[in-house]
N, C-alpha and C positions, 0 to 999 in steps of 0.2 A: 238375503243369503250372506252378505258381508257381516251382518249382525250376528247370525248364527255362528259363523266362523270365529268371530272375535270372542263370543261367549265360550265356544269350545276351547280356544287357545287359553283363555283365562282359567277355565276349569282344569285343563292339563297342568298349568302352572301351579294352581293351588294344590292339586293332588301331589305334584312333585315336591312342593314346598313342605307340605305336612309330613311327607315321608322322610325328609332330612332330619336326622337326629344329632343331638349335640354330643360329640365325643363319646358315644356309647362304645362298649367293647364289641369289636367286630371279628376278632380272632378267637377261635376255640380249638382245643386240642382233643375234643370229643365230637364225633360225627352226629349230626342231627338231620331231620328231614329238610330243614331250611338252610343247609350249609353246602358249600362248594369245596372241593378238594384243592388245597394248595400243595400239599405234600402228603402222600399216603404210601407207605412202603417204599418202593423204588421208583415211584412216579416222578417225572421231571417237572420243572417249573421254568417258564420263559418270561423274561422281561423285555418289553418293547419300548424303545424311545427313538424318536426321529434322529437321524444322523446329524442334523443341523441344530439339535437342541442346545440350549445354553450350556456352557461348560460347567457352570455351578450346578445345574440340574444333573448333568452327567456324572459329576463327582458324587452327588448324593445317590444316584442310581448304582454306581460302583460300590458304595458303602452298603446299599441294600443287598446287593449280591453277596457281599462278604457277611452281612448279618444273617442272611438265610443259611449260608454255609455253616456259621457258628451254631445255629439252632438245629438244622436238619442233617448236617454233615455233607450236603450236596450243594454245590454252587449253581444257581440258576444260569441258564444261557441268556445272553444279551444280544438282541437282534434290532435292526433298524429297518428291515424290510419284511413284508408279509410272506415269510418263508422260514422253514426250520422250526416251527412251533412244536415244542416238546412238552406235553402235559398242559397244565393250566397256564394261561397267558395273563400277565399284568401289563396293561398299557399305561404309559406315563408320559405326561406332557403338559405344556402351558397353553391355556386357551388364548387364541389370538396370535400365537407364535408357532404352534404345532399344527401342521396340516392334518395329521391324524385326529387329534382332539377336535379340531374345527370341523372335520368331516363327520365325526360322531355327533357333534352338536347339530349340524345341518340335518342329519338323519333322525333327529329327535331322540337319540339314545342317551344323550346327556342334556340337562337343562342349562343351556348357555346363559340364560338370564340370571341364574344363581351365581355365575362367575363373572360375567362381564361388568367392568366398572368397580369390582370389589377389590379390597386391599388384603393381600396376603391370605387369601382364603383357599381352602382345598375341598374337594369332594372325592370321596372314595366310595365306589359303588360297583355292583355287578351289572353287566349288560349282556344281551343276546346278539349273536351273529355280527361281531365287529368286523370280521374279514371273511371273505369267501373261504369256506372250509373250516372255519373256527366257530363253534356253536355258542360258546360263551366265554366271557373274560371279565376281569376286574379292571377298573379304570381308576387311576390316581390323576386327577386333573386339578390344576391350580389356576387361580385368577391371574397370577403373575409368577415371576421367577421364585420368590420366596414362598408363596403359597404352595407351589408345586413341591418345593423342597420340604416344607413342613408336612405335606401329605406323605412323602416318602418316609420321613423319619417317624411319623405317626405309625406307619406300618411296622417299622423296625421296633418301636417300643412295644407294640401290641403282640408281636411274635416273641418278645421276651428279651430284647436287647436294651439295657438301661442306658440313658445318656451318659451315665458315669462308668461305663464299662472300662474306659481307659483311665480316667482321672481318679477313680476310687477302686479299680480292680474288681468291679462287680462281675462275677462270672455269668455266663449264658447257659441257661438250662437246656439240655438236649431234648428234642422232641421228635418222635418217630413220625407222628401225624400232625398236620396243621390244616385247619379248616377256616373258611371265610363265611360268616353269617350274612346271608343275602340281605341287602338293604342299601340305603344311601346314608353316608356318614360325613359329618363335617364338624369342625370346631368354630365355624363362623369366622368373623373378622376380629382382629385384636382391638381391645378397648383403648389401649395406649399405643400411639403410633411408633415411637422409638423406645425399645426395651432392651436394656443392656447392663453391662458391668464395667467397672473401672478397676484395672489392675494397678495397685498403688502400694507404696511402702513395701516394695517387693524385695528389699534387701534386709537381711542376708539370705532369707530362706528361698523364695521363688527364684531370685536371680542366680543364686549359687546352684540350685537344682538344674535350672535351664542350661547353665554353662556346662555342667557335668553331663547333661543328657543330650543337648542339641548344639553345644558350642556357643550358646548365647541365647538371649531373647530375640530370636530371629524368625524368619518365615516358617521354618520347620516347627518351631515352638507354636507360632500363631495358627498354623494349620490345625493343630490339636484343639486350641482354644476356640477357634471359629466354629469348628465342627460341634463342639460341646454347646455353644450358644445356640446354633441352629437346631440341634436336637431338642432343645428346650423352648423352641419357638421365640428365641430372642433374635435381635437383628442389629445390635448396636454395641460399640465398645469404645471406651477411652483406654488407650494402650498404656503399658508400663512407662513411667516417666522419671524414675530416679537415675539421672545420668544417662538417659536413653532417648533416642529419637526414632520413632517408629519407621518413617519413610527413609531416613538416612542410614540407619544401622544396617539395613538389608534392603537392597533395591527391589527384591522380589516381594516384599511384604505388601506394598500398596496394590500392585496388580493382583496379588493373591486374594486380598480382602474383597476387591471389586468382583473378581471372578466367582468366589465362593458365595457371595451375597451378603456380606457384612457392611453395614453403614459405619464408616469411620468417623470418629469425633476426636477432639482433644479436650483435655481437662479444663476446669473452670477458669484457670489462669493462663492458658496457652492458646492465644487467638490465631486465627487464619491458617488452620491446618498445619501448625508448627509446634514442635515441642520447645520447652525452655532450653533444653540442651542444644536444639538447632541454633538458637541465638548465640550461645556461647561458642559454638563451632563457626558460625557465620562471621562473628567479629574477629575471630582468630584467623580465619582464612583471608579475610579482607583487611587485616591489620587495622581494625577500628577500635575505638575506646568502648568500654562496656558502660554505655549510658542508656539504660532502659527507662527513658524519661521522654515522653512525647513533646513536652514543652521545650526541651533542649535538643532533641535528636530526631525530629519528625521525618526528615528526608531518609535517613538511614533505616529507620523502622519501616517506612513505607516500602522501600526497596526489599527489605527482608520479608515483609508480609506478602508482597507480590510474588516473591520466589516460592513461597509456600503454596499459593493458589495455582501458580503455573505448574508446579510439580504434580499436583493432585487434581488438575482440572478435569481429567477424563474419568475420574473415579467417583463413586457414590460416597457422599459424606454429608455431615452436618457441621457447618462451620461455626466455631465459637468466635464471638465478637466481643469487643470491650478490651479492658486492660487492667491488670493488677500489678503490684510491684514485682521486681525480679525475684524469682524463687518462691512464688506463692506468698509473698509478703504484702502488707497493706501499702497502698499508694502513699506518697509523701503528704505531709500536712497541708501543703499549699494546693493540692489537687482540688479543682472545682468542677461543678457539674457541666459547665459550658465546655471545658476542655474534654471531658469524658464523652460528651455528646458529639463533639467534633471528631474524636477518635473513631467512633462508630460510623459517622458519616463518611470519613475518609476511607475507612476499611471497606465500606459498601461500594464506594467508587472503584476501589481496586478490584473487588469482586466483579463488578460490571465490566471493567476494562479487560480483565483476563478472560472471562467467560463469553463476552460479546452479547450478554443477555442482561435484561433488567435485574437489579440485585435481588428482587423478591423471588426470582426464579431459582435462586440457590438457597436451600434451607439454612437458616441461621439460628443460633441460640445465644442468649446473654445470661450468664450465671450470676445470680444475686447472692454471692457467697461472702460471708463475714461483712466487712465494711462496705462492700458494694451494695448490700441491701440498704445501708444507711443512705447512700446516694439516691437510691430509688425512693426511700421514704421521704427524702427531702425534695423530690420532684423530678429527678432525672428520668427521661423517657427515651425509648428507642422506637424505630419505625414499627408500624402495625404488624408487619409480617414476621418480625423476629420473635422467636419463642422466648418467654421469660422463664428462666429456670430457678425456681425457689430451692431452698436448701434446708436441711435439718441443722441442728447445732453440733454436728459431728458425732452425736451420741444417740441418734435415732429419734430426736424430738423435733418435730416440724416447727420452723421459726415463723413462717408467714404463709398465708393462703389468700387467694383472691377474695375481695369483698363482694359477696353475691348481691348486695343491694345496689351496686354501681355497675355501669357498663363494663363488660369484660374486655380484656385485651384481645384483639382479633387474631393475633398470632398464636394464642393459646399459652398454656403454662406447663412447666415440667417440674420434676422433683429430683434433686441430687441427695441421695440417702447414704447412710454409713453403716456397714457392718464392721469396719476397721477404721482406726484413727490414730494418727501420730500427733500428739499435742498434750497440753496440760489438762488435769494434774498428772495423768499417767497415760502413756501410750496404751492402745488396745489393739494388738497385732497378732497375738498368739493363737487364740482359740475362739470358737463361736460363743458370743455373749448375747445373741439376739433371738429370744423366744419369739416364735411367729405370732403369738398373741399380741405383743406390742407392735410388731411390724405390721400386722393386719390392721390394728386399730388406727395407727398413724397414717398408713397409706390409704385406708378407706376414708379417713377424715380428709385426706388430700383429694382423693378421687371425687368424693361428694362435693368438694369445692371446685370442681371442673379442672383439676390438674390431670390432664390426660394426653399431653403431646409427647413428653419425654419422661421416662423413669430410668435413672441410672444409679447403680449402687456401688459404693467403694467396697470391694471384697478383699483388699489386701493381696495376700499370696494365692488367692482362689481356694486352695486347701488350707485349713479344714473348714471352709464355709459351705460345703456341698449342700447341706439341707436348706439353709436359709436362701441360698442362691436359687435352688429349685422353686421354693415357695415364692420368692420375689418375682421370678419370670412367669410363673403360672398365674400369679395374681395380676401381673401387668397385662396378661392376655385377657383375663376375664375377672375383674374384681368382684363382680356380682355373684360369683359362684361360692363365695365364702361368707360365713357369718360367725358370730361368737360361739355357736354350738357345734360347728362342724370342723373346727381347726384340728382337733385330735384325729378325726376321721382322715383328714388329709395326711397327717403324720403317719398314720397306720397304713394308708395306701402307698405312701412313698417307701415306707419300710418294706412292704410286701414286694414292691418293684425291685428292691435291691436284694432281698433275702428270701423271698417266697412267703407264702401265707402262714406257715406253721408257727413262726415266732414273731410275726409282724406286730401284733398288739403289744407284746412284752418289749420289743425293741423300740416301738413308738413311745411307750411310756418312759423309757430311759432317755431317749433323745429329747423328749418334751421336758423331762425333769432336769437334766443337766444344764440345758440352756436357761431354765428358770433360776437354778442355783447360781449360775454365772452372771445373771443379770442383777442378783442381789448386790454383788460387788464384783467388778472385773478381776480376774486373776492377777493382773499386774498391779492393781490398787490394793488388793488384799494384803494385810500384814498382821502382825501379832496384836496390834491394838484395835483392829477393826471391830471385832465382836467383844462383848462384855463377858469377862470371866466371873465377875462378882454378882451380876444381876440376872435373875431368871434362868440360870444355867444356859445362857444364850450361846456361848462359844461351843460348849459341849453338845448342845442341841444341833447346831448347824454341822458340826463335825460328824455327829452320828447320822445326820441326813445323808451326807456324802459317803460315809462308810457303808451304809446300807445299800446305796445305789451302786457303789463299786463292787460290793459283794454280789449283788444281783447280776451285774455285767460279767463278772468273773465266773459265776456259776453257769450262766447261759453259754458262755464260751465253750464249755464241755459238750454242749448239745449241737453246736454249730458245725455243719459238715466241713470237711477239710478244705474244699475248694472255695468256701466262703470266709475262711479265717482271715485272710488279708483285708478284705472289705470290712469285716466285722471289727478288726482292730482299729482301722483308721476312722471309721464312721461312728463307732459306738464305744469300744473298750478304751482306746487311748484317751479321748477327751475326758471320759469319766474317771478312769484310773489316775491319770496325771493330775487332774484337778483335785481329786480326793487326797492324793499324796501331798499337794500343796496345803490343803486344810490340816492334814496331820502335822506337817512341818510347822506351820505358824501357830497351831494350838500348842505344840511342844515348846516353841519359843516363848509363848505367853506364860505357860506353866513354869518353864525354867526361870523366867524373870520374877514371877510371883514368888516362887519357892526360894529362890536365891536371896531375895530381899528379906525373907524370914530366916535365912541361914538353914534351910531344910535340906538335908542331903538328897532327898528325892529329886531335887533340881538336876542332879547329875544324870539321872536316868533320862530326863527330858532333853538334856544337852546332847546325849548320845543319840536320842531319837531324831533330833534335828539333823545331825550329820547323816544318819541312815536315810532319811527322807530326801535330803539334798542329793545324795549319791543315787538314790532310786530314780529321781527325776532325770538324771543323766542316762541311766540305764534304759528308761522308757523311751527317751529320745533316740538313743542309739539303735534300739530295736526298730523304731519307725524308720529311721534314716538308712540303716545299713543291713537289716535282716529281713524285715517285712517285704513281701513281693520280690524276693531275691535281690534286695538292695536297690530297687527301682527309684526310691524317693530320697536319694542322698541330699542332705542339707535341708530338707523341707521342714524339719523341726529344730532349726538352728536359732530360732527367735529367742532372745533373752527375755526372762520373765521374773527372775528373782534378784533382788538387790538394787532396786532403783534408788538413786540418790537425788536426782532431779526428775522432771517430767520426761526427759529424753532417756533413751535406753543406752546401755553400754553394749559391748560385744559378747561378754561372758556373764553367766549367772554368778552371783556372789552369795555365799552361804551367810545367813543371818548370824550375828554375834550371839554367843551363849556364855553363861557363867557357871563355873564349877565351884561347889561348896566343899571346904575341907572339914575334917572331923572337929578341929579345934573351934570352928565357928558355929557349931550346931546349938541352937537354943533348946531349952527344956520345956517350954510351954507353947501351946497353940491357942488362938482365940477365934471363935466363929460368931457371925453377925446374923440378924434377922432381917427380913424384907417384906413390906406390904404397902397398902395405901394407894391403890389404883383401880380403875376399871378399863379393860381392854376388850374391844369388839371388832371382829372381822366384818368388813363392809357388807358381805352378802347375808349376814345374820340379822337383818332388820326385822322389826316386829310387824311393820306394815309399809306399804308403798302407795303412792298416788300418781297415776298417769293422767295425761290429758288425751283428748281425742287425737292429737297429732303426735304426741311425744310419749315414749314409754321407756321404762327402765329395763336394762338387761344385765345379767351377771356374765362376765367373761372369765370362764374357768381358767385357772393356772396363770392368771395375769398378775404381774407384780412380784413382790418379794415374799409374801407368805401364802395366802390362800387363793385370792381372786381379786378382781376389780369390778366395780359397779358403775355404769355410766348410762347416758341417755342416747336413744336412737329415734329417728335418723340423725346423723351427725351434722347435717346442715340445717336442722330445725332449731330456731332460737325461740325460747319461751316468751310468750306475750305477758303483759303485766297481770292479766287475770288467769293465767295458767299456773296452777299450783302443782309443780312437778317436784315431789319431795319423797324422802325416806324418813321413817321414824324408828327410834331405838328406845327400848324400855330398860330401866336399870333401877337398882335399889341401893341407896346410899345409907351407910351407917353413921355418917358424919355430916357436918354442915360447914358452910363457909364459902370463901371464894375459891373456885376450882378452875384450873386451866384445862381447856380441851385442845388436844392436838389432832388435827386431821392429817393423815398420811395420804397424799395425793400423787398420782403419776405426774412426772415432770413435764406436763404439757406446757408449751410455750404460748406467748401472747400472739398467736398467729393472726388474730383479728385486728391487724394494723396497730399493734402495740397497745390496744385498749385494755387488754387484760381480761381474765375470766373471773366471774364473780359468783359467790354463793351466799345464801342466807343461813344463819344458824341461830337456834333459840331453844330454851327449855320451857316446857309446860305452858306454851301459848304466850309467853312473854314477847315483847317487842323484839324482832330479830335483829341481829347484827349483820350488816352487809360487808363481805370481805372480798377484796380483789387480791388474789394470792400471787399473781404473776405479772401484774401491770408494770412493775418497776423494771422488768428485764429489758436491757438495751444491747444485748449481744455479748455481754461479758460472760466469762465462764463462772458459774456459781457452784458452790459445794453441792447443792442439791442435784445438779446435773451429773456430777461424778458419782453421787450416791444413788442416782436414779429415783429420787423421791423429793417431794416438796412437803415440808412440815408447816402447816398453817395453824396458827395458834390464836385462841380467843379466851377471854376470862368471863366467868359467870358466877352469880351469887345464888347459892342454894340455901334457902332459909331453914329448912327442916330435913332431918333424915327421912327415909322412906322411898316410895316408888316415884320416879321422875321419868319424863319422856324428852328426848332430844330430837329436834327436827332439823334435817339437812335439806335445803331447797336450792336447786341450781337455777342460775339466771342466764347461762350460756351453755351451748353444747361443748363436747370435748373434755369435760371434767370427769376424771376417773378416780373414784374414792376406793382406797385399799384397806384402810384401818382407822379406828378411832381410839385414842388414848385419853383418859380423863385422870388428871393428877389430883388425888384427894390428899395431898401432902405426904406422898410416899413413893411416887413414881421415880424409878432410877433410870439414868441414861443407858440406852442400848441402841444398837444399830437397827435391829428389826422391830423395835418396839416390844413392850411386854407381851408375854404369851396371853392368849385370849382367856378372859375370866370365865369361871364356871357360870352356867346359867340353867334355869329350869327347863327340863325337857332335853337337855344335852345328851 
């Protein structure tokens, strides 16, 4: 009998498990046979949550009430007892904490096994007879607090409330009728444990806006930020830190984060739940010298660190350990590994003393940022439970990943990534420069190398990074949902969420394209010398690219409904129009200088155009700051982007210098030159490819600077000696001699413990040359990082004109080929490389 019962229980579990669907749409606005009425005509809706539910859950429930009112015009009733049910009932609660949810589990109406012991998981399903007198209901049940909250906000999203309803003024479409498709729905558990953003470099834009809107970067400000993170299934934040201290600036901020359900952290150089600004205030209050040096001031630093843990000991957090120099600087030259290991050991003792628990009971992270990675490379280690946080190079290129051939660190690994950066050769603070193709490729590379404990991304002012933030957090939840061929589908789906289905594809194409163009060269780095005027019509080509995109965005504006205009301006039109205007201005500067050198009076027209573009830049910013959305976003576009003299930015944009030509200086003759002598091939236009049983090639559309990128998958598979994984390209030479081959490669770093990535290259079956194109990288900033490309060069002897075949074979994963240039003694310098040569069948 017991055996039969166990078999029946197993069968029920299997049936329930197979019914659970991953994030399928469960809301419809058209009635079907398999749907339940949430709102139809004047029917009511009731939300139920136990009176003793967690305050963070109740906050989300209140937001769901408001969201339903936005959609239907009627606010649902909220009850905590089985009475007063009006219309359809939605029961909300946390398994193990909610008596109601636990009773439904006990009655077998909910599969408790699918929630118990899970992390941040929710289930949304219909059930029968939940309460006496109630024939059916919908349940939102979470495995824990955040799981429940995510389920609530999943309902909000599906009825039509974008996570960006506040931060990007995305309107909510009104619906007369709303239905629930019967079934069981879940998004499962997150793949990455801590998923969040870092508000950084927030002056002058975000800080000025917050002061104008909330009186400062305070708890009122963070309430909006925390809600946004949770609506996108994030759970973690590094707070703004330019002259700010999260806990000290507003005593309400710490309790608020804990109540709402956000895990607080501090940045890579701010240990023990303290901001660097906390230190400056601490020494001033206690009349202490500013000696941020553990070898000289250990006692004072220990007391300071203890104060941070005591202040936040009752709140959920991830504690940063270790130490960098004051103000995010490198440690002194005399710093040694033994001292740094002692710092971590002493910090953990403070953690144990304050919490009264073993230190491993408090989650901790050690950031291997800049020179700290060098200490790790030289042998520094931290206890097994501490998460190792790897970093990119500030430009989106991963610096180091775990060596999968060796035992992995038990505490796991994280990644600190950048959409925003302050540093040389130019800041990147103003606009989105991160196409999701590169973000996906590098984060997938990280995830395939077991980096799954922490993903945190520097988002600067938060706006205007809306789209890549959404992608980053969605990917952190489930990296496996993405591949090289469905990234545009994601962009289209995101666009539909903000603007509806009608123009989603067209908007997605524009979002996809402007990020690609901005990755060619960041707007702050762009100047009149970036692109070549002389060779291949390069500058005119890129200018026309942006002109066409801006024209498309301006034309579509006429078809966008009035209520969507503010969202359209900030998410689509402004970034395209403003960047196109920059290209117009710098092209005019280049033409002005070229023509002025020839004493051509046409230079004067371009000088005037520079001035017009500079003034238009200010007009676009003014509309964003003071007109759009009724002036809601004051100062948000105050970030300087024109007129850099050093890597650091000034406070105001500076118009480029121009030259006017007088009539007396006009020459009477003009001379034009010819150009030829190269072969240029986009990487995806290979004649043939060769995969192995384990490794295959894939094209990543829209990757890189021109057409696409080609790389191998899976990204954790390293070719064996007998695996010939290569591409071949055919070409016809009209000349012979020693030719230089330039491979334009994505700036992937030597993440494999500084060994470097290697490839083989050869012509016509000759002995291949083996090239390690990035093994020399030691953490310094290279020009190829700023330009987002590595040019790898080899030389080859071609004995006779005619048809020849070039073979490119990879010896490691992570190598992304974008373009091939072959100089047959005529290739001219250019930023993007010569346009692709004509070929048969083109």
